[in-house]
C-alpha positions as CSV (number, residue, x, y, z in Angstrom):
1,X,47.1,-16.5,33.9
2,X,49.5,-17.7,36.6
3,X,49.9,-21.4,37.1
4,X,49.3,-23.1,40.5
5,X,47.7,-20.2,42.3
6,X,44.0,-21.1,41.8
7,X,42.2,-23.7,43.9
8,X,41.1,-27.0,42.3
9,X,37.6,-26.7,40.7
10,X,35.1,-29.6,41.2
11,X,31.6,-30.3,39.8
12,X,30.0,-29.9,43.2
13,X,26.9,-31.9,44.2
14,X,24.7,-30.3,46.8
15,X,22.6,-32.5,49.1
16,X,19.6,-31.7,51.3
17,X,18.4,-34.4,53.8
18,X,20.6,-36.9,51.9
19,X,18.9,-36.2,48.6
20,X,20.8,-34.6,45.7
21,X,19.1,-31.3,44.8
22,X,21.4,-29.8,42.3
23,X,25.0,-29.7,40.8
24,X,27.2,-26.7,40.5
25,X,30.8,-25.8,40.5
26,X,32.9,-25.2,43.6
27,X,36.2,-25.8,45.4
28,X,34.8,-28.8,47.2
29,X,33.3,-32.0,45.6
30,X,30.1,-32.0,47.7
31,X,28.1,-29.9,50.2
32,X,25.4,-30.8,52.6
33,X,22.9,-28.0,53.4
34,X,20.1,-27.7,55.9
35,X,18.1,-25.1,54.0
36,X,18.0,-24.3,50.3
37,X,15.5,-22.4,48.1
38,X,13.5,-25.6,47.4
39,X,12.8,-26.1,51.1
40,X,12.7,-22.5,52.4
41,X,9.3,-21.3,53.5
42,X,9.7,-18.0,51.6
43,X,9.9,-19.8,48.3
44,X,7.6,-22.8,49.0
45,X,4.9,-21.1,50.9
46,X,4.9,-24.0,53.5
47,X,6.2,-23.8,57.0
48,X,8.8,-26.4,57.9
49,X,10.4,-27.2,61.3
50,X,14.1,-26.6,61.7
51,X,15.8,-28.4,64.6
52,X,17.0,-25.4,66.6
53,X,17.5,-27.5,69.7
54,X,20.0,-29.8,67.9
55,X,21.9,-26.7,66.8
56,X,22.3,-25.5,70.4
57,X,23.4,-29.0,71.5
58,X,25.9,-29.1,68.7
59,X,27.3,-25.7,69.7
60,X,27.5,-26.8,73.4
61,X,29.3,-30.0,72.4
62,X,31.8,-28.1,70.2
63,X,32.7,-25.6,72.9
64,X,32.3,-27.9,75.9
65,X,29.4,-25.9,77.5
66,X,31.9,-23.3,78.8
67,X,31.6,-20.7,76.0
68,X,29.4,-18.4,78.1
69,X,31.3,-19.1,81.4
70,X,32.6,-16.0,83.1
71,X,36.3,-15.4,82.4
72,X,38.7,-15.1,85.4
73,X,40.7,-11.9,85.6
């Protein structure tokens, strides 16, 4: 195997709503997820509310609200 071509491997901690849900291996030391199998309605059988409005606002903030503006020719 060649040296120095592979990314660094970490024992990755995965968090959901600030709570540690499981540990796995990855190229980053920690991940924060909005949905995982333990909270998804398909696996739990319970309906949960996901903040879709916050996602739209986050998108608008990131792109300055001009993403869908008509382009000048």
